[in-house]
C-alpha positions in Angstrom: 0.0 0.0 0.0 1.5 3.3 -1.0 1.9 6.1 1.6 -0.6 8.8 1.5 0.5 12.0 -0.2 1.3 15.0 2.1 -1.8 17.2 2.8 -2.0 20.8 2.0 -0.3 22.8 4.7 3.0 21.0 4.5 2.2 18.3 7.2 4.3 15.2 7.4 2.7 11.8 7.3 2.1 10.5 10.8 1.9 7.0 12.0 -0.2 4.9 9.7 0.3 7.3 6.9 -2.0 10.1 8.5 -0.6 13.5 7.7 -0.2 15.9 10.6 -0.3 19.7 9.8 2.6 21.8 11.0 1.8 25.0 13.0 3.2 28.2 11.5 6.3 29.4 13.4 6.4 32.9 14.6 9.3 35.2 13.8 10.4 35.1 17.5 10.8 31.4 17.4 7.5 30.6 19.2 4.3 29.1 17.8 2.0 31.7 16.3 -1.8 31.5 16.6 -3.6 30.1 13.6 -4.2 32.8 11.0 -1.6 35.1 12.5 0.2 35.6 9.2 -3.0 36.7 7.5 -3.9 39.1 10.4 -0.5 40.7 10.3 -0.8 41.4 6.6 -4.1 43.2 7.3 -2.8 45.5 10.2 -0.7 48.4 9.0 2.5 49.3 10.8 1.7 52.3 13.1 5.0 53.9 12.1 3.5 54.4 8.7 0.8 56.6 10.1 3.1 59.1 11.8 2.6 62.5 10.2 5.6 64.3 8.8 7.1 67.0 11.1 6.8 69.7 8.5 3.2 68.8 7.7 2.3 69.2 11.4 4.1 72.5 11.7 2.3 73.8 8.7 -1.1 73.0 10.3 -3.1 76.3 10.7 -4.0 75.3 14.2 -0.4 75.7 15.3 0.2 79.1 13.8 -0.5 81.0 17.1 1.6 78.6 19.1 4.5 79.1 16.7 4.3 82.9 17.1 4.0 82.6 20.9 6.6 79.9 21.7 8.9 79.8 18.6 9.6 77.0 16.2 12.0 75.0 18.4 9.6 74.6 21.3 6.7 73.6 19.1 8.9 71.2 17.1 9.9 69.4 20.3 6.2 69.0 21.3 5.5 67.6 17.8 8.3 65.0 18.2 6.8 63.9 21.5 3.4 63.5 19.9 4.9 61.6 17.0 6.5 59.2 19.5 3.1 58.6 21.1 1.7 57.7 17.6 4.5 55.2 17.1 3.7 53.6 20.4 0.1 53.3 19.5 -1.0 55.7 22.3 -2.2 58.5 20.0 -4.1 58.6 16.8 -2.3 60.3 13.9 -5.0 62.9 13.3 -4.8 63.9 17.0 -1.2 65.1 16.8 -2.0 68.9 16.4 -4.4 68.9 19.4 -1.8 66.9 21.5 0.9 69.5 20.6 -1.3 72.4 21.7 -2.2 70.6 25.0 1.5 69.9 25.8 2.7 73.5 25.2 2.9 75.8 28.2 0.1 78.4 28.5 2.6 81.2 27.9 6.1 81.6 26.5 7.6 81.5 30.0 7.8 78.3 32.1 6.6 80.4 35.1 3.0 79.3 36.0 0.6 81.8 37.6 -0.8 80.6 40.9 -3.3 81.8 43.5 -1.7 82.5 46.8 -3.9 81.0 49.5 -1.1 80.5 52.0 -2.1 83.5 54.3 1.4 85.0 53.7 0.8 88.3 51.9 4.4 88.5 50.7 5.4 84.9 50.0 9.0 84.8 48.8 8.6 81.5 47.0 5.6 82.9 45.1 7.3 86.1 43.9 6.4 88.4 46.9 4.4 91.4 45.9 1.7 91.1 43.2 1.9 94.0 40.8 -1.0 96.4 40.5 -3.0 97.0 37.3 -1.3 100.3 36.5 2.2 98.7 37.1 1.3 95.8 34.7 0.1 98.4 32.1 3.4 100.3 32.6 5.5 97.2 32.0 3.6 96.4 28.8 4.0 100.0 27.6 7.8 99.9 28.3 8.3 96.6 26.6 9.1 98.3 23.3 11.5 101.1 22.5 11.3 103.8 25.2 13.0 107.1 26.2 14.6 105.4 29.2 17.9 107.3 28.7 16.9 110.0 26.2 15.5 113.5 26.4 13.1 113.6 23.5 13.1 117.4 23.5 16.8 117.8 23.0 17.6 114.4 21.5 20.4 113.9 24.0 21.2 111.4 26.6 19.3 111.9 29.9 19.5 110.3 33.4 18.2 106.8 33.4 14.9 106.3 35.1 14.4 110.0 36.0 10.7 109.5 36.3 10.9 106.8 39.0 13.6 108.8 40.8 11.3 111.8 41.0 8.4 109.7 42.2 10.7 108.1 44.9 11.8 111.6 46.1 8.2 112.7 46.4 7.3 109.6 48.4 10.2 110.2 50.9 10.6 114.0 51.3 13.4 113.5 53.9 15.7 112.0 51.2 18.1 114.4 49.6 18.5 112.1 46.7 17.6 108.5 45.7 19.0 105.7 43.6 17.6 102.3 42.4 19.4 99.0 42.0 18.2 95.4 41.2 17.4 94.2 44.8 17.7 95.0 48.5 20.8 93.0 49.0 22.4 94.7 46.1 21.6 98.1 47.7 23.4 97.1 50.9 26.4 95.7 48.9 26.7 98.9 46.9 26.6 101.0 50.1 29.2 98.9 51.9 31.5 98.8 48.9 31.4 102.5 48.2 31.5 103.7 51.8 33.5 101.0 53.7 35.7 98.9 51.4 39.1 98.4 53.2 37.7 99.8 56.5 35.4 98.7 59.3 31.6 98.4 59.6 30.2 98.5 63.1 27.1 96.3 63.6 25.3 94.9 66.6 25.7 91.2 67.2 21.9 90.9 67.5 21.5 92.2 63.9 23.8 89.8 62.1 20.9 88.1 60.4 20.5 85.3 57.8 18.3 86.7 55.0 17.1 83.4 53.5 18.4 80.5 51.4 21.6 80.3 53.5 22.7 83.9 52.7 24.1 85.5 55.8 24.6 89.2 56.3 28.2 88.9 57.6 29.2 87.0 54.4 27.5 89.5 52.2 29.2 92.5 53.8 32.7 90.9 54.0 32.5 90.1 50.3 32.7 93.9 49.7 36.2 94.1 51.2 35.0 95.6 54.4 35.7 94.2 57.9 32.9 93.7 60.3 33.3 94.8 63.9 30.6 93.3 66.1 29.4 95.3 69.1 27.1 94.6 72.1 25.5 91.2 72.7 22.8 89.2 71.1 20.0 90.7 73.2 21.4 94.1 74.3 23.5 96.7 72.5 24.0 100.2 73.9 25.3 103.5 72.5 28.4 103.0 74.7 29.2 99.8 72.9 29.3 101.6 69.5 31.2 104.5 70.9 33.9 102.2 72.3 34.4 100.5 69.0 34.7 103.7 66.8 38.3 104.2 65.6 40.4 105.4 62.7 39.3 102.4 60.6 35.6 103.0 61.1 33.8 103.8 57.8 30.2 103.4 58.7 27.7 102.2 61.3 25.1 99.7 60.1 21.7 99.4 61.7 19.8 96.3 60.4 16.1 95.6 61.0 16.0 91.9 62.0 12.8 91.5 59.9 12.4 87.8 60.0 12.6 87.2 63.8 11.7 88.9 67.1 13.8 89.0 70.2 11.8 89.8 73.3 12.4 90.1 77.0 15.6 91.7 78.4 16.6 93.6 75.3 18.1 97.0 74.2 19.0 98.6 70.9 20.1 101.9 69.6 18.1 103.9 67.1 19.3 106.3 64.4 19.1 109.6 66.4 21.6 108.2 68.9 23.8 106.6 66.3 24.0 109.9 64.5 25.9 111.4 67.4 28.9 109.0 66.8 30.3 111.2 64.0 30.5 108.5 61.3 28.0 107.7 58.4 24.9 105.8 59.6 23.3 103.3 57.2 19.9 101.9 58.1 18.7 98.7 56.3 15.0 98.6 56.9 14.6 95.8 54.4 10.8 95.5 54.3 10.1 98.4 51.9 8.0 100.7 54.2 8.6 104.2 53.0 6.4 106.1 55.5 4.8 105.2 58.9 1.8 102.9 58.7 -0.7 102.7 61.5 -1.3 99.0 60.6 2.3 98.2 61.2 3.3 100.3 64.2 6.5 98.4 65.0 7.9 98.4 61.5 10.7 100.9 60.7 10.2 103.2 57.7 12.6 105.1 55.5 11.3 108.6 56.1 11.5 108.3 59.9 15.0 106.9 59.8 16.2 109.7 57.6 14.6 112.4 59.8 16.2 110.7 62.8 19.7 111.3 61.4 20.5 108.3 59.1 22.7 109.2 56.2 21.4 106.4 54.0 18.5 104.0 54.1 18.4 100.8 52.0 15.2 98.8 51.4 13.4 96.5 49.0 10.8 97.4 46.3 8.9 94.1 46.2 7.8 93.9 49.9 5.5 96.3 51.7 5.9 98.9 48.9 4.1 96.4 46.7 6.2 96.9 43.6 8.8 94.9 41.5 12.0 93.5 42.8 14.4 96.4 43.4 16.8 97.9 45.9 16.1 101.4 47.0 18.8 103.8 48.3 17.6 107.0 49.9 19.6 109.6 51.8 22.0 112.4 51.9 22.5 113.8 48.4 26.3 113.6 48.5 26.3 110.0 49.8 23.8 108.9 47.2 25.8 110.6 44.4 28.9 108.8 45.6 27.1 105.4 45.4 25.6 106.2 42.0 29.0 107.0 40.5 30.7 103.9 41.9 31.7 101.4 39.1 29.6 98.7 40.9 26.5 100.7 40.4 26.6 99.9 36.6 26.5 96.2 37.3 23.5 96.5 39.6 21.3 98.8 37.6 17.7 97.9 36.8 16.1 97.4 33.4 13.4 99.6 31.9 10.6 97.1 32.9 11.5 97.4 36.6 11.7 101.2 36.3 8.3 101.3 34.7 6.6 99.1 37.3 8.3 100.8 40.2 7.2 104.3 39.0 3.6 103.2 38.6 3.6 101.6 42.0 4.9 104.8 43.6 2.3 107.0 41.8 -0.7 105.0 43.1 -1.3 104.5 46.8 -3.3 101.3 46.6 -2.0 98.0 45.2 -2.7 94.3 45.8 -0.3 94.2 48.9 -2.0 97.2 50.4 -5.4 95.7 49.8 -4.5 92.3 51.2 -3.1 93.7 54.4 -6.4 95.6 54.9 -8.8 92.9 53.9 -12.1 93.1 55.9 -12.4 90.0 58.1 -16.2 90.0 57.8 -15.9 90.0 54.0 -13.3 87.2 54.1 -15.7 85.1 56.3 -18.6 85.7 53.8 -16.4 84.6 50.9 -15.0 81.5 52.6 -18.5 80.5 53.8 -19.8 80.7 50.2 -16.9 78.7 48.8 -17.2 76.0 51.5 -20.9 75.7 51.0 -20.5 75.3 47.2 -17.9 72.6 47.7 -20.0 70.7 50.2 -22.9 70.8 47.7 -20.6 68.9 45.3 -19.7 66.3 47.9 -16.3 67.8 49.0 -15.5 67.8 52.7 -15.1 71.6 53.3 -15.5 74.1 56.0 -15.0 77.8 56.8 -12.6 78.3 59.7 -10.8 81.1 61.5 -7.2 81.6 60.4 -4.1 83.8 61.0 -2.4 85.5 58.2 1.1 87.1 58.2 2.8 89.9 56.3 5.6 87.6 55.1 8.8 88.6 53.1 10.5 89.5 56.4 8.0 92.3 57.1 6.4 92.9 60.5 7.6 89.7 62.2 5.3 88.5 65.0 2.3 90.4 63.6 -0.7 88.2 63.0 -3.7 89.3 60.9 -7.0 87.8 61.9 -8.2 86.0 58.7 -10.5 83.3 57.4 -9.8 80.1 55.4 -11.5 77.3 53.6 -10.6 74.0 55.4 -10.1 70.9 53.2 -8.6 67.4 53.6 -4.8 67.7 53.6 -4.5 65.1 50.9 -5.7 67.8 48.4 -2.6 70.0 48.9 -0.5 68.4 46.1 -3.2 68.0 43.5 -4.3 71.6 44.2 -0.8 72.9 43.5 -1.0 71.2 40.1 -4.2 73.2 39.6 -2.3 76.4 40.4 -3.7 76.9 43.9 -1.2 77.0 46.8 -2.5 76.7 50.4 -0.9 75.8 53.7 -1.2 72.8 56.0 -2.2 73.3 59.6 -3.8 71.1 62.2 -3.9 68.1 59.8 -5.9 70.0 57.2 -5.3 72.1 54.1 -6.3 75.8 54.6 -7.0 78.1 51.7 -6.8 81.7 53.0 -8.6 84.0 50.6 -6.9 87.2 51.8 -4.6 87.4 48.8 -7.2 86.2 46.3 -9.4 88.6 44.4 -13.1 88.1 44.9 -13.4 87.5 41.2 -11.1 84.5 41.6 -13.2 82.7 44.2 -14.9 80.7 41.4 -11.4 79.6 40.2 -10.6 78.4 43.7 -13.8 76.4 43.8 -13.2 74.9 40.3 -9.7 74.0 41.2 -10.7 72.1 44.3 -13.4 70.2 42.4 -10.8 69.2 39.8 -8.3 68.2 42.4 -10.9 66.2 44.4 -12.2 64.4 41.3 -15.7 62.8 41.1 -17.4 62.5 44.5 -19.7 59.6 45.4 -23.3 60.8 45.7 -24.4 60.8 49.3 -27.8 59.5 50.2 -30.4 62.1 51.1 -31.6 61.9 54.7 -35.1 60.8 55.3 -37.7 63.1 56.8 -37.5 61.4 60.2 -33.6 61.2 60.2 -32.0 64.7 60.5 -28.7 65.2 58.7 -25.5 65.4 60.8 -24.4 68.8 62.1 -21.3 70.5 60.9 -18.1 69.7 62.8 -17.4 72.1 65.7 -15.6 75.3 64.7 -16.6 75.1 61.1 -19.3 76.8 59.2 
């Protein structure tokens, strides 16, 4: 009997002449599923669907993004979207939309946030919020301006003359003024111009650390001056200064310890007494208060220090003044002119945008910092109650509680401002930051203090919380004979 012929499919005859079909072998060496070869021939390679880079960049939907971010930034986003198409995670026709979603909202990587921390001048959040007029001034100055030109004569003019005039008007006791790029720079310029190679007398209780590890002694010694400490940590008298004055003394420095408070058995020396020593007196107030403020009775101000005998005052523009980052120098005209003409002054000068924002801040009394410090507690309670009630209606555990706000930025240490906050589960802190809302943790909860939030932005806070919390399970409605649970104690 002849063996049976092989069957279609390439099988070999088995025992008894019965042909056994061979399974197709996969490329990897394993056994492929029946029909795999035919299926593979019908499914296109996803790499063939990836749109060309130049085709995507030419899409009309990306025209605005190209103008705003530039070709390189948009091209990188296109490449990332193309990679998602190759991985099968994105449809080819969705690439333009994915690119737009991936791009930042503005040309800068800085993200706007709502400051709900209760610290009016939060250093990590950029300190003072600029006023509307200041923002308009920055926009107007963004193009070509007459920053150093007299348009009448066509000749060079003093840089920032408008802001210098406004600063003199704000502090009448100042013979002249100058502006540099931050408060620390103002102090460095003063120490370099007045005391390099000589001694600076300073109280031991005023050798402060100004943040991020920067210490005042290191800053001053970098100028080439030598520090001579007088007095003790808690008590320094005029006699201590007088005993230290010598031929090498170039200036006496009075520093406002703005980020801490020493109480109890203490003593210090104020500018009127220091002025009797016969050497230049420089007062670093730091916090940017130009004139006395009844809301901040213990905070030193520039005008009072100058009237009390200080030769020079240095302070910041982005703290209590409510303006942009800047260092302000105010004082005796001859001293200020000496600083202005020092070679270091050129390296520390401010740009036209800072000059514009600072002048607008000085020309208007009210700004977001001024308003936040004077927020009405009753109005804050009403707003927090409304936000909390809206959130509870959507199933979020929220309450309205009493809170304490602070000035922040090294201003008015120890002063607490009665405030109000929306109380939330602490677990929402991180997802809320991703939504651009920054609060603070206290007592095991997340508090959103609305003092620094404009009333128009309360709805944004509510929407951000709902987005951070995600969908909430619907709670059963209480029956007529079973009253709902009361609010937790202390919350409304």
